[in-house]
N, C-alpha and C positions, 0 to 999 in steps of 0.2 A: 357473536355468540350464537350457537346452533342448538336447536332442540328438535327432537323427533316426536311428532304427535301421533303417528299411527304406524303399525308394522307394514313392511313390504309384503306383497302377495307371495305365496309359495311357502310360508312358514307352517307350523303345526296347525292342524284343523281344530278350530274351536267354535263353539256356538256363538251366535250373534250377541246373545245376552252376556256371555262370558267376556267377549271382546269389549262390550260397552262398559261393563263393570270395571274391567282392567284399565280402560282408557280414562274413565272418570277418576279412578284412584291416582293415575299418573298426573292428570290435570290438577287435582286437588293438591298433590305434593308440590307441583310447580307453582301454584298460586301461593301456597304457604312460603315457599322459597323466595318468591318475589316480594311478598309482604315483609318477610324478615329482612330482605335486602334494603327495602325502603326505610324500615325502622332503624336499621344499622346506619344507613346514610344520614338519616335525620339526627341520630345520636352523635355521629361523627361531626356533623356541621355544628351542632350545639356545643360540643367540646372545643371546637376551634374558635367559636365566638366567646365562650366563657371558660378560660383556663382553670377556673376553680372547680369545675365539674370533674368527677372521677373519670380517669381514662379507661376506655374499653380495650379489651384484647383484640388484636387484629385477626379478623376472619377472612382468609384469602378468597374463599368461595364467594362470600357476600361482597367483599371488596371488588371483585371482578364484575359483579352485577350492577354496581353503582352507575356506570355510564348508561345502562339500559333503563333502570328505573328513574333516572333523571332526564331521560329523553335525548341524551346526547349521542346514542348509538342504537341502531336497530338490532332486533334479534332476528335471526334467520330460522324459520320454522319449516322443517321438512314434513310435507303432507302429500297425500296422493288422491284420496277420494273426495267427492263433493261434500259429504257429511263432515269429514274431518277438517276440511277447509273452513266450513262454517264455524266449527268449534274453535279453530285457531283465531278466526276473526273476533268471535265473542270473547275469547281469552284476552286478546290484545286490548279490546275496548274496555273490558272490566278492569284490567290492571293499568290501563292508560300508558301503554308502551308502544313504541314504533315497531312495525313488523315487516319483514320481507319473507314471502313464501318461496320455497325452493322445491323443485320437482313438480308438485301440484298439477298432475296430469289432467285433472278435471276442473282446473281453474277457469277454463274458457266458459264453463256453465255459469260462473258467477262473475263474468267479466265486467258487467255494468256496475255491480256492487263494489268490486275491487277498484275500478276506476274512480268511482264516487268517493271512496275512502282513501284514495291515493296509496294503495298498497301495491308495491312492485312485486313482480314474479320473476324468479330465476328459472327459466324454462329448460327442460332437458333431463336426460339426453334425448335429442330429437331422433337420432339414428337408432330407433328401437321399434319394437312391436307395439300395437295399440294396447292401452291400459286394460281394457275389457275385451273379451272375446267377441262381443257383438258390436264393438265400435267400428266405424269405417276404417278401411285399411290405412288411410293416410292421416288418421287423427293426430298421431304424434308429430307429423310434419306440419299440419295446418294449425295446431293450437296457438303457436306464437303469433301468427297472422290474425287470428280471431281476437286475441288479447290486445294486440296493438291497435287494431281497428276500433276497439271499444275505448281506447285511451289509457290502457294500462301500460306503465313503464316496464319494459322487460330487459333481461340480460339472458345469457346462455351459460349452461354448465354441461360437462361431459360426465361419464361414469366416474365413480369415486376411486379411480386408480390412476396413478401419476402418468402412465404412458398414454392415457386417453386424452390428455390435454392437447396433444397435437391435432386432434380432430375437432377442436372447438370451432375454428372458422367454417368447417364443412357442415357442422350442425346448423349454424346460421345460414349458410348457403342453401341447404336443403329447405329450410323454412322459407327462404326468399323465393324458392320455386313453387311454394304451396301457399301463396297469399300474403306473405310479409314483404312490404316494399323493400327494395335493395338498400335504399338509404337508411331505413329503420334497422335492417339487419346489421349494417355496418356500425350504426350507433350502438346497437345492442351488445357489441363486443369491444366498444371503445368508451365513449363518453357516458352512456347510460349506467354501466356498472360503477364507474367512478362517482356519478351523482348518487346512486343508490347507497353507496357506502361512505359518502361524505368526503371524498378525496378529489373531487373534480377541479379543485384549485391547484392540484399537483400533476395529475395525469388525465388521460382520456381524450385529449384533443391536441392539435398542433397550435400552440399559442405561446407568445412570449412569456417567460417566467415559469413555464411548466417543465417538468423533467423530460428531457429529450430522449425518450424511448421510441425509436422510429424504425420502420422497415421501408425498403424500396423494392417494389415488385415489378414484374413485366406484364402484369394484368390485374384482374379483379382479385383482391386478396381472399375472397370467399370461394373462389373457384379452385377446384382440386388440381387443375393443370398449371396454375400459376406458380412461378418460381420466384423465390426471394433472392434479390440481387445484392442488397446491402442491409446490414443490421447495425443499429446504433443503440447503445445502452448508456443513459445519462450523457448523451452527446458524443460518446466515444465509439469509433468503429470497432465492431467485433468480428473476427474471422468466421467465415461460414464453413471452414474445413473441419472435418472430423475423421475418425477412423473409417467410417462408411464411405465418405467421398474419396479418401485417399485410396482405398481398395478399389473403388470404381474406376478411378483414373488409371490405376496400375493394370487392371485386367480387362478394361473395356475393349481393347484391340485384339484380344485372344480370339482365335478362330472358333 
């Protein structure tokens, strides 16, 4: 479940007071929604225990929030600035729900607090400009390493467009060149995301009983020059040919 706590930079210019009022309104609406979901879940449980109670109408919106208010699923909160990250932490603590931060460009400023509260962070995109104009040039590259060093569990994300997914390994690779240990960078695109979302018993590492989604490469999978030689989905080999590779083979010998 994803929630946006603050707007991205570059939108309409508004005063700080207006932004804070708007944010507070959004947060109040979210709090009411979560409390309604908890009451809905409690009523549903009561009806299951006592069939004599009147049945409630199904509310699909509140139904979808039950795993979150019951602590079975984390909510993913998109935030950016330090102040908004603090607000997200306070929100999760007040509502007693599990939270994963996403984006969170300034999460490194609260790394110790996030590690203490065991709040994971989905870092990225790494291949971008610094969040603030007076940040060091490499802040976007180094943030993952700072979080990991503090003990925060991290994963990586790319821009929110489907074709950017291909650059996910290189986001982790650049982070590994700016302070994130290579072993941690690899875990951040394999086992750590699986652990964060509660599916580590199915995917994320090469172990007996897990889904056999595997790649075989001729080098470091986070290095841009590395080539994938074999791909297996659920244990079955998948051809690596495509229209692009076919055209390459057809025309590569042209003068």
